[in-house]
N, CA, C and O atoms as a MOPAC input file, in Angstrom:
PM7 MOZYME 1SCF
protein

 N    -42.88500 1    76.50400 1    14.95700 1
 C    -41.79200 1    77.09400 1    15.37000 1
 C    -41.08600 1    77.83400 1    14.55300 1
 O    -39.92600 1    78.11200 1    14.85800 1
 N    -41.62400 1    78.26800 1    13.42300 1
 C    -41.10500 1    78.97200 1    12.46100 1
 C    -41.30700 1    80.49300 1    12.63300 1
 O    -42.29000 1    80.98400 1    13.18800 1
 N    -40.11800 1    81.30200 1    12.01700 1
 C    -40.32200 1    82.77200 1    12.36800 1
 C    -39.64200 1    83.23700 1    11.03400 1
 O    -38.89400 1    82.51100 1    10.37900 1
 N    -39.98400 1    84.54100 1    10.69600 1
 C    -39.36300 1    85.21300 1     9.44900 1
 C    -38.83800 1    86.65000 1     9.89600 1
 O    -39.38100 1    87.26600 1    10.81300 1
 N    -37.86000 1    87.09100 1     9.26000 1
 C    -37.50100 1    88.55600 1     9.49600 1
 C    -37.69400 1    89.30800 1     8.19400 1
 O    -37.02500 1    89.06000 1     7.19100 1
 N    -38.58700 1    90.18800 1     8.24800 1
 C    -38.79200 1    91.34300 1     7.14200 1
 C    -38.15600 1    92.65900 1     7.33000 1
 O    -38.35600 1    93.37700 1     8.30900 1
 N    -37.25200 1    92.98500 1     6.18000 1
 C    -36.50900 1    94.10100 1     6.43500 1
 C    -37.36100 1    95.39300 1     5.80500 1
 O    -37.75200 1    95.32800 1     4.63900 1
 N    -37.59000 1    96.38500 1     6.49800 1
 C    -38.42300 1    97.52200 1     5.88800 1
 C    -37.75200 1    98.78000 1     6.10400 1
 O    -36.76200 1    98.80000 1     6.83500 1
 N    -38.14100 1    99.74700 1     5.59700 1
 C    -37.40700 1   101.13800 1     5.44300 1
 C    -38.10600 1   102.18800 1     4.79600 1
 O    -39.06200 1   102.02100 1     4.03900 1
 N    -37.58400 1   103.31300 1     5.12700 1
 C    -38.08800 1   104.70000 1     4.66900 1
 C    -36.93000 1   105.53200 1     4.42400 1
 O    -35.84000 1   104.98100 1     4.58000 1
 N    -36.94100 1   106.72500 1     4.07900 1
 C    -35.86100 1   107.71200 1     3.99800 1
 C    -35.18700 1   107.94600 1     5.39100 1
 O    -33.99100 1   108.23500 1     5.37500 1
 N    -35.66900 1   107.87500 1     6.29100 1
 C    -35.20400 1   107.92300 1     7.78000 1
 C    -34.26400 1   106.83000 1     8.30000 1
 O    -33.45500 1   107.00900 1     9.21000 1
 N    -34.47200 1   105.52600 1     7.54900 1
 C    -33.75500 1   104.50200 1     8.10900 1
 C    -34.53700 1   102.96300 1     7.75800 1
 O    -35.54800 1   102.79800 1     7.07600 1
 N    -33.72000 1   101.93800 1     8.45400 1
 C    -34.36500 1   100.65600 1     8.01100 1
 C    -34.44100 1    99.93600 1     9.49800 1
 O    -33.67700 1   100.22100 1    10.42100 1
 N    -35.47100 1    98.97700 1     9.56500 1
 C    -35.93800 1    98.24500 1    10.63000 1
 C    -36.23500 1    96.76700 1    10.22500 1
 O    -36.86700 1    96.48400 1     9.20700 1
 N    -35.67400 1    95.74100 1    11.19700 1
 C    -36.11700 1    94.30600 1    10.95200 1
 C    -37.09700 1    93.94300 1    11.81200 1
 O    -36.97300 1    93.99600 1    13.03600 1
 N    -38.36100 1    93.46500 1    11.06400 1
 C    -39.46200 1    92.95700 1    11.92700 1
 C    -39.41900 1    91.51900 1    11.93800 1
 O    -39.36100 1    90.90700 1    10.87200 1
 N    -39.44100 1    90.89800 1    13.09200 1
 C    -39.44600 1    89.48200 1    13.42900 1
 C    -40.90300 1    89.06000 1    13.85300 1
 O    -41.56900 1    89.72100 1    14.64900 1
 N    -41.33400 1    87.91300 1    13.25900 1
 C    -42.77900 1    87.57400 1    13.50900 1
 C    -42.75500 1    86.04600 1    13.02800 1
 O    -41.90200 1    85.51900 1    12.31400 1
 N    -43.95300 1    85.43300 1    13.61800 1
 C    -44.27200 1    84.10900 1    13.17100 1
 C    -44.29300 1    83.96900 1    11.58400 1
 O    -44.82000 1    84.79000 1    10.83200 1
 N    -43.70400 1    82.91900 1    11.22700 1
 C    -43.70600 1    82.59100 1     9.93200 1
 C    -45.37500 1    82.77400 1     9.28500 1
 O    -45.63400 1    83.35300 1     8.23000 1
 N    -46.31400 1    82.17500 1    10.13600 1
 C    -47.58700 1    82.33500 1     9.69700 1
 C    -48.19700 1    83.54500 1     9.61800 1
 O    -49.31300 1    83.65000 1     9.10800 1
 N    -47.49100 1    84.64200 1    10.14200 1
 C    -48.14900 1    85.94800 1    10.13000 1
 C    -48.11000 1    86.75700 1     9.24800 1
 O    -47.22000 1    86.40700 1     8.47300 1
 N    -48.70000 1    87.89300 1     8.83400 1
 C    -48.41300 1    89.10900 1     7.89600 1
 C    -47.97700 1    90.16600 1     8.85100 1
 O    -48.08500 1    90.17500 1    10.07700 1
 N    -47.41800 1    91.13400 1     7.97800 1
 C    -47.02800 1    92.47900 1     8.70400 1
 C    -48.24600 1    93.10400 1     8.90800 1
 O    -49.09100 1    93.14100 1     8.01400 1
 N    -48.43700 1    93.65800 1    10.12600 1
 C    -49.57900 1    94.53300 1    10.58500 1
 C    -49.16700 1    95.98900 1    10.02300 1
 O    -48.60900 1    96.62800 1    10.91500 1
 N    -49.27600 1    96.72600 1     8.78200 1
 C    -48.70500 1    97.64900 1     8.46700 1
 C    -49.12400 1    98.87900 1     9.60900 1
 O    -48.35600 1    99.72700 1    10.06100 1
 N    -50.48000 1    98.71600 1     9.90400 1
 C    -50.93000 1   100.00200 1    10.80000 1
 C    -50.16000 1    99.96600 1    12.09700 1
 O    -49.85400 1   101.04800 1    12.59600 1
 N    -49.85500 1    98.98800 1    12.62300 1
 C    -49.08000 1    98.79700 1    13.84100 1
 C    -47.54800 1    99.22900 1    13.66900 1
 O    -46.98300 1    99.79200 1    14.60700 1
 N    -46.97900 1    99.00700 1    12.65300 1
 C    -45.52200 1    99.28900 1    12.27800 1
 C    -45.54400 1   100.89700 1    12.05200 1
 O    -44.69300 1   101.61300 1    12.57900 1
 N    -46.55100 1   101.39800 1    11.25400 1
 C    -46.59400 1   102.78300 1    11.00100 1
 C    -46.61500 1   103.63100 1    12.42300 1
 O    -46.05400 1   104.71900 1    12.55300 1
 N    -47.34000 1   102.96800 1    13.44800 1
 C    -47.61100 1   103.53900 1    14.59800 1
 C    -46.30800 1   103.52800 1    15.29600 1
 O    -46.04100 1   104.46800 1    16.04400 1
 N    -45.46900 1   102.55700 1    15.12600 1
 C    -44.05700 1   102.56400 1    15.88200 1
 C    -42.87000 1   103.28700 1    15.35200 1
 O    -42.13000 1   104.03500 1    15.99100 1
 N    -42.78100 1   102.92200 1    13.95200 1
 C    -41.64300 1   103.72100 1    13.15900 1
 C    -42.07600 1   104.40900 1    11.89700 1
 O    -41.28600 1   104.71300 1    11.00400 1
 N    -43.34000 1   104.63700 1    11.86400 1
 C    -43.75500 1   105.56700 1    10.68300 1
 C    -44.08300 1   104.63800 1     9.43300 1
 O    -44.14000 1   103.40800 1     9.42200 1
 N    -44.28100 1   105.50600 1     8.41000 1
 C    -44.76200 1   104.74200 1     7.18700 1
 C    -43.32700 1   104.23600 1     6.65600 1
 O    -42.32000 1   104.94200 1     6.59700 1
 N    -43.42400 1   102.84900 1     6.27300 1
 C    -42.33500 1   102.23400 1     5.73200 1
 C    -42.74100 1   101.38600 1     4.59400 1
 O    -43.93400 1   101.39500 1     4.28800 1
 N    -41.79900 1   100.55200 1     3.83200 1
 C    -42.13500 1    99.62500 1     2.79900 1
 C    -41.29400 1    98.65700 1     3.01300 1
 O    -40.42100 1    98.82500 1     3.86500 1
 N    -41.37400 1    97.41500 1     2.27500 1
 C    -40.45700 1    96.26700 1     2.32400 1
 C    -39.28000 1    96.81300 1     1.40700 1
 O    -39.47800 1    97.50500 1     0.40900 1
 N    -38.14500 1    96.45100 1     1.82500 1
 C    -36.82200 1    96.81500 1     0.92500 1
 C    -36.91700 1    95.78300 1    -0.15000 1
 O    -37.16800 1    94.58700 1     0.00300 1
 N    -36.66800 1    96.45300 1    -1.31000 1
 C    -36.32900 1    95.67700 1    -2.47800 1
 C    -35.74700 1    94.24000 1    -2.42100 1
 O    -34.82500 1    94.08600 1    -1.62000 1
 N    -36.11500 1    93.24000 1    -3.09600 1
 C    -35.40600 1    92.05100 1    -2.93500 1
 C    -33.97100 1    92.03700 1    -3.34100 1
 O    -33.16100 1    91.25100 1    -2.84800 1
 N    -33.64000 1    93.02000 1    -4.35000 1
 C    -32.21300 1    92.90900 1    -4.68900 1
 C    -31.24300 1    93.84000 1    -3.97500 1
 O    -30.07000 1    94.04700 1    -4.28600 1
 N    -32.01600 1    94.43200 1    -2.83900 1
 C    -30.99400 1    95.29300 1    -2.00400 1
 C    -30.70500 1    94.51100 1    -0.62300 1
 O    -29.76500 1    94.74700 1     0.13500 1
 N    -31.63500 1    93.60000 1    -0.46400 1
 C    -31.46400 1    92.82000 1     0.94300 1
 C    -30.02700 1    92.32900 1     1.09300 1
 O    -29.41300 1    92.56600 1     2.13400 1
 N    -29.40600 1    91.57400 1    -0.03200 1
 C    -28.12500 1    91.16600 1     0.25000 1
 C    -27.06000 1    92.20200 1     0.51800 1
 O    -26.15400 1    92.08000 1     1.34300 1
 N    -27.30400 1    93.38300 1    -0.38900 1
 C    -26.41200 1    94.50500 1    -0.10100 1
 C    -26.29600 1    94.84100 1     1.43800 1
 O    -25.24600 1    94.85100 1     2.08100 1
 N    -27.47800 1    95.09700 1     1.88200 1
 C    -27.79900 1    95.55600 1     3.33600 1
 C    -27.57400 1    94.68800 1     4.30400 1
 O    -27.10600 1    95.19800 1     5.32100 1
 N    -27.79600 1    93.23400 1     4.34000 1
 C    -27.81200 1    92.46600 1     5.30800 1
 C    -26.48900 1    91.47200 1     5.14200 1
 O    -25.91900 1    90.94900 1     6.09900 1
 N    -26.14500 1    91.32600 1     3.89400 1
 C    -24.98700 1    90.21400 1     3.54700 1
 C    -25.80600 1    88.86400 1     3.61200 1
 O    -25.22400 1    87.81000 1     3.86700 1
 N    -27.29100 1    88.91600 1     3.35600 1
 C    -27.83900 1    87.48400 1     3.43100 1
 C    -28.86400 1    87.69900 1     2.05100 1
 O    -29.31200 1    88.77000 1     1.64200 1
 N    -29.04500 1    86.55400 1     1.57300 1
 C    -30.19100 1    86.56400 1     0.66500 1
 C    -31.55800 1    86.65700 1     1.18900 1
 O    -31.91700 1    86.29600 1     2.31000 1
 N    -32.41600 1    87.27100 1     0.10200 1
 C    -33.84100 1    87.50000 1     0.77400 1
 C    -34.44500 1    86.01100 1     1.14100 1
 O    -34.31000 1    85.04500 1     0.39000 1
 N    -35.09300 1    85.97000 1     2.33600 1
 C    -35.71500 1    84.77100 1     2.70700 1
 C    -34.72100 1    83.96300 1     3.64600 1
 O    -35.04400 1    82.85900 1     4.08300 1
 N    -33.34500 1    84.62700 1     3.97700 1
 C    -32.80400 1    83.96200 1     4.91800 1
 C    -31.82800 1    84.91700 1     5.65600 1
 O    -30.63000 1    84.72900 1     5.87000 1
 N    -32.60400 1    85.99300 1     6.00100 1
 C    -32.05100 1    87.22800 1     6.88300 1
 C    -32.14200 1    86.50400 1     8.22200 1
 O    -33.18100 1    85.87700 1     8.42800 1
 N    -31.11600 1    86.50600 1     9.23900 1
 C    -31.25300 1    86.07400 1    10.62800 1
 C    -32.03600 1    87.02900 1    11.41200 1
 O    -32.26100 1    88.14500 1    10.94300 1
 N    -32.51000 1    86.65700 1    12.66600 1
 C    -33.27300 1    87.53700 1    13.34400 1
 C    -32.21300 1    88.66900 1    14.34600 1
 O    -32.68000 1    89.41700 1    15.20600 1
 N    -31.14300 1    88.60200 1    14.09400 1
 C    -30.12600 1    89.46800 1    14.86600 1
 C    -29.76100 1    90.72700 1    14.24800 1
 O    -28.61300 1    90.88900 1    13.83400 1
 N    -30.70800 1    91.69700 1    14.14400 1
 C    -30.30300 1    92.97300 1    13.38300 1
 C    -29.15700 1    93.83500 1    13.99400 1
 O    -28.48300 1    94.63000 1    13.33800 1
 N    -29.01800 1    93.59600 1    15.28100 1
 C    -27.76900 1    94.24800 1    15.74300 1
 C    -26.43100 1    93.81200 1    15.10100 1
 O    -25.43900 1    94.53500 1    15.18900 1
 N    -26.41000 1    92.60800 1    14.44500 1
 C    -25.23400 1    92.18200 1    13.74300 1
 C    -25.22200 1    92.46300 1    12.12200 1
 O    -24.30700 1    92.09800 1    11.38400 1
 N    -26.19800 1    93.05600 1    11.76700 1
 C    -26.51900 1    93.50100 1    10.25000 1
 C    -26.16200 1    94.74200 1     9.79800 1
 O    -26.36800 1    95.76100 1    10.45800 1
 N    -25.60500 1    94.72900 1     8.64600 1
 C    -25.14100 1    96.22300 1     8.12300 1
 C    -23.99200 1    96.79000 1     8.81200 1
 O    -23.26000 1    96.12200 1     9.54200 1
 N    -23.84800 1    97.97200 1     8.58600 1
 C    -22.63600 1    98.44600 1     8.91800 1
 C    -22.61800 1    98.79200 1    10.49300 1
 O    -21.66000 1    98.64300 1    11.25200 1
 N    -23.86600 1    99.27800 1    10.80100 1
 C    -24.03800 1    99.83500 1    12.12700 1
 C    -25.39200 1    98.95500 1    12.99900 1
 O    -26.05500 1    99.46200 1    13.90500 1
 N    -25.53400 1    97.86100 1    12.57800 1
 C    -26.87700 1    97.24200 1    13.01800 1
 C    -27.99800 1    97.62400 1    12.45900 1
 O    -27.94300 1    98.65600 1    11.79100 1
 N    -29.15400 1    96.99100 1    12.56000 1
 C    -30.43600 1    97.37000 1    12.09700 1
 C    -31.36800 1    97.23200 1    13.37500 1
 O    -31.39800 1    96.16300 1    13.98500 1
 N    -32.05800 1    98.22300 1    13.73900 1
 C    -32.97500 1    98.17500 1    14.97900 1
 C    -34.00200 1    97.01500 1    14.60000 1
 O    -34.50500 1    96.91700 1    13.48100 1
 N    -34.25600 1    96.14400 1    15.66800 1
 C    -35.29300 1    95.04400 1    15.42400 1
 C    -36.44800 1    95.20800 1    16.30500 1
 O    -36.32100 1    95.71800 1    17.41800 1
 N    -37.67500 1    94.75700 1    15.81200 1
 C    -38.78900 1    94.69000 1    16.50700 1
 C    -39.36700 1    93.28300 1    16.42400 1
 O    -39.57600 1    92.72400 1    15.34700 1
 N    -39.61900 1    92.73100 1    17.62700 1
 C    -40.31500 1    91.24300 1    17.64100 1
 C    -41.47200 1    91.30500 1    17.77500 1
 O    -41.79900 1    92.03700 1    18.70900 1
 N    -42.47100 1    90.73600 1    17.11000 1
 C    -43.92800 1    90.54800 1    17.28600 1
 C    -44.18100 1    89.58900 1    18.47700 1
 O    -43.50500 1    88.56100 1    18.51800 1
 N    -45.08500 1    89.82900 1    19.44400 1
 C    -45.41100 1    88.97800 1    20.29600 1
 C    -45.97900 1    87.57100 1    19.79900 1
 O    -46.38100 1    86.72900 1    20.60200 1
 N    -45.98100 1    87.40500 1    18.60700 1
 C    -46.46300 1    85.99400 1    18.19500 1
 C    -45.24300 1    84.98100 1    18.25200 1
 O    -45.40100 1    83.76100 1    18.22900 1
 N    -44.13000 1    85.55100 1    18.32100 1
 C    -42.98600 1    84.53300 1    18.62800 1
 C    -42.85000 1    84.09100 1    19.94800 1
 O    -42.33300 1    82.99100 1    20.14200 1
 N    -43.19400 1    84.70500 1    20.78700 1
 C    -43.24600 1    84.22200 1    22.52700 1
 C    -44.40900 1    82.94700 1    22.50700 1
 O    -44.26400 1    81.90100 1    23.14000 1
 N    -45.44100 1    83.23200 1    21.74900 1
 C    -46.46400 1    82.16800 1    21.82500 1
 C    -45.99000 1    80.80000 1    21.31200 1
 O    -46.71300 1    79.83000 1    21.53900 1
 N    -44.67600 1    80.61400 1    20.54600 1
 C    -44.31000 1    79.47100 1    19.99800 1
 C    -43.39700 1    78.57100 1    20.76100 1
 O    -43.05300 1    77.44600 1    20.39900 1
 N    -43.04300 1    79.18300 1    21.85400 1
 C    -42.24500 1    78.26200 1    22.96500 1
 C    -40.90000 1    78.68100 1    23.02600 1
 O    -40.63500 1    79.80900 1    22.61000 1
 N    -39.97400 1    77.93300 1    23.49200 1
 C    -38.66100 1    78.35600 1    23.76900 1
 C    -37.70700 1    77.97800 1    22.65600 1
 O    -36.53800 1    78.35300 1    22.74700 1
 N    -38.08200 1    77.30600 1    21.67300 1
 C    -37.22600 1    77.09300 1    20.32200 1
 C    -38.03900 1    77.72200 1    19.10600 1
 O    -39.24300 1    77.55500 1    18.91000 1
 N    -37.20900 1    78.43900 1    18.36200 1
 C    -37.90200 1    79.02700 1    17.08800 1
 C    -36.72700 1    78.99600 1    16.11100 1
 O    -35.56600 1    79.38300 1    16.24200 1
 N    -37.44200 1    78.35900 1    14.98200 1
 C    -36.39300 1    78.15000 1    13.72300 1
 C    -36.38000 1    79.21900 1    12.80700 1
 O    -37.43500 1    79.66000 1    12.35200 1
 N    -35.11500 1    79.74300 1    12.45000 1
 C    -34.88800 1    80.73100 1    11.40900 1
 C    -34.04000 1    80.15900 1    10.24200 1
 O    -33.24400 1    79.24900 1    10.47300 1
 N    -34.19000 1    80.66900 1     8.99500 1
 C    -33.34400 1    80.23000 1     7.87900 1
 C    -32.32900 1    81.27900 1     7.96100 1
 O    -32.60800 1    82.38300 1     8.43000 1
 N    -31.08800 1    80.96800 1     7.49700 1
 C    -30.05800 1    82.20800 1     7.51800 1
 C    -29.07900 1    81.45400 1     6.59900 1
 O    -28.66600 1    80.30600 1     6.76000 1
 N    -28.76600 1    82.36400 1     5.54800 1
 C    -27.68800 1    82.09700 1     4.47700 1
 C    -26.99700 1    83.26400 1     4.02200 1
 O    -27.54400 1    84.34600 1     3.80500 1
 N    -25.71300 1    83.00200 1     3.87500 1
 C    -25.05000 1    84.32900 1     3.45700 1
 C    -24.57600 1    84.06800 1     2.07100 1
 O    -24.05200 1    82.97400 1     1.86200 1
 N    -24.69600 1    84.99700 1     1.00700 1
 C    -24.53700 1    85.05300 1    -0.23000 1
 C    -22.93300 1    85.09300 1    -0.48800 1
 O    -22.47700 1    84.94100 1    -1.62100 1
 N    -22.19500 1    85.28900 1     0.53800 1
 C    -20.73400 1    85.68000 1     0.49300 1
 C    -19.81000 1    84.44800 1     0.86900 1
 O    -18.58500 1    84.57700 1     0.88500 1

């Protein structure tokens, strides 16, 4: 029932990718949706999200100055009604 939030970006913007904790990013699929992106550097995650890396919540609309568009992988739906996330604020 675990999930993870991965922050990715490029010069055009940032996106939050939500997926099963057991899955890896499908870079080919991500590229087809938002273009070529990379993981945001670990030291930048707290500045952007207000959370330490590894504890970013799944609510991109609440993160950053104007929110961060969020994409959810269908693997989360396969886990049932309850999904567990870590979320810790460094502030």
